[in-house]
C-alpha positions in Angstrom: 3.2 13.5 2.6 5.8 11.0 4.3 8.0 13.9 4.9 7.9 14.5 8.3 7.9 10.8 9.3 10.6 10.0 6.9 12.8 13.0 8.7 12.1 11.6 12.2 12.7 7.9 11.4 16.3 8.7 9.4 17.9 9.6 12.4 18.1 6.0 13.6 17.1 4.2 11.1 17.8 3.2 7.6 14.6 4.0 5.6 13.9 2.4 2.1 10.9 5.1 0.7 9.8 3.6 -2.5 8.1 5.5 -5.1 5.4 3.3 -6.6 5.1 2.5 -10.6 3.5 5.7 -11.6 4.1 7.9 -8.8 7.1 10.2 -8.2 9.8 9.6 -10.4 8.6 6.1 -11.2 7.3 5.3 -14.5 3.9 4.1 -14.9 1.5 2.5 -15.6 0.6 1.7 -12.0 -0.2 -1.9 -11.3 -0.4 -3.7 -7.9 2.0 -6.5 -8.7 4.2 -4.0 -10.2 4.2 -2.0 -7.1 4.8 -5.0 -5.0 7.5 -6.0 -7.6 9.2 -2.4 -6.7 9.4 -2.7 -2.9 10.9 -6.3 -3.2 13.5 -4.8 -5.6 14.0 -2.0 -3.7 14.7 -4.4 -0.1 17.1 -6.5 -2.6 18.8 -9.0 -0.8 18.3 -7.7 2.6 15.3 -8.3 5.1 13.3 -5.5 6.0 10.8 -4.0 8.4 7.9 -2.8 6.3 5.4 -0.6 7.0 2.3 0.7 4.8 -0.5 2.6 5.4 -3.7 2.0 2.9 -2.6 0.8 -0.3 0.8 0.6 0.8 -0.4 -1.8 3.7 -1.9 -3.9 0.8 1.0 -3.7 -1.0 3.1 -5.1 2.3 0.9 -7.6 3.0 1.0 -9.3 -0.1 4.8 -8.9 -0.1 5.3 -10.5 3.3 2.7 -13.6 2.1 5.0 -13.8 -1.4 8.1 -13.1 0.0 8.4 -14.0 3.3 12.5 -14.0 3.2 12.4 -10.2 2.8 10.1 -9.1 5.5 11.0 -9.3 9.1 8.3 -7.3 10.6 5.1 -6.0 9.0 3.2 -2.6 10.2 -0.3 -2.5 8.2 -2.2 0.7 9.1 -6.0 1.0 7.6 -5.4 -2.2 5.4 -8.3 -3.4 3.4 -8.0 -7.0 2.7 -10.9 -7.0 0.2 -11.7 -3.5 -0.5 -15.7 -2.5 -1.1 -16.2 -2.4 -4.8 -19.4 0.0 -4.6 -17.4 2.4 -2.3 -14.2 2.3 -4.5 -16.8 3.2 -7.4 -18.3 6.0 -5.9 -14.8 7.0 -4.6 -13.7 6.9 -8.4 -16.5 8.7 -9.5 -16.1 11.8 -6.9 -12.2 11.5 -7.8 -13.1 12.1 -11.4 -14.5 15.5 -10.4 -11.3 16.6 -8.7 -8.9 19.0 -11.1 -5.5 17.4 -12.2 -4.1 20.0 -10.2 -5.3 19.1 -6.8 -3.4 15.5 -7.0 -0.2 17.3 -6.0 2.2 16.2 -8.6 0.7 13.0 -9.4 -1.4 12.5 -12.7 -5.2 11.6 -12.4 -5.1 8.7 -14.3 -2.4 6.8 -12.6 -4.4 7.6 -9.5 -7.6 6.1 -11.1 -5.6 3.6 -12.5 -4.2 2.4 -8.7 -8.0 2.7 -7.5 -8.9 0.2 -9.9 -6.3 -2.1 -9.7 -7.2 -2.4 -6.2 -10.7 -2.6 -6.1 -10.0 -5.9 -8.0 -8.3 -7.5 -5.1 -8.9 -10.0 -2.4 -6.2 -10.7 -0.2 -7.8 -12.9 2.1 -6.2 -16.0 0.7 -3.0 -14.6 1.4 -3.3 -13.8 5.1 -2.6 -17.4 6.2 1.0 -16.9 4.2 2.3 -14.1 6.1 5.0 -15.4 8.6 6.4 -12.1 9.9 5.5 -10.7 13.2 2.5 -8.0 11.9 1.0 -5.6 13.9 -2.3 -4.3 12.2 -3.6 -0.9 13.3 -7.2 -0.1 12.6 -9.4 2.3 14.1 -12.2 1.1 16.4 -14.9 2.8 14.4 -13.0 1.6 11.0 -15.1 -0.6 10.0 -13.9 -0.9 6.2 -10.3 -1.8 7.3 -11.4 -3.8 10.1 -10.1 -7.3 8.9 -10.8 -9.0 12.2 -14.6 -9.0 11.7 -14.3 -10.7 8.0 
């Protein structure tokens, strides 16, 4: 899904585009801290500008809070610092009805495990630990992702 952005940005930047545990060619299972660790490992001894959307934004937030030496700047789009558990239960129930073939090469169980992991998170205590310059992008009507209202 990130193909067009990767193509456009790679002309002027060196990009690190991770496969999270259980996705792409990376072995699973997916765990949130495993995903943060995979991104940290990919960055290595360098420092990086980190950009994430949705779950990727949550991963970027924890990375910046726990490994400030690795993050030069942070762009978070659609980030949830405490995902609404009730909504995720409804989403999970709906996702179980979708045929495996519609998951675009990702195992349905991997996606469901990721949603379970994310539903347990509360990243609010980590907000004060982020030291890098950060841009938070959220739509005016996007109440689920509006961290300013929490």
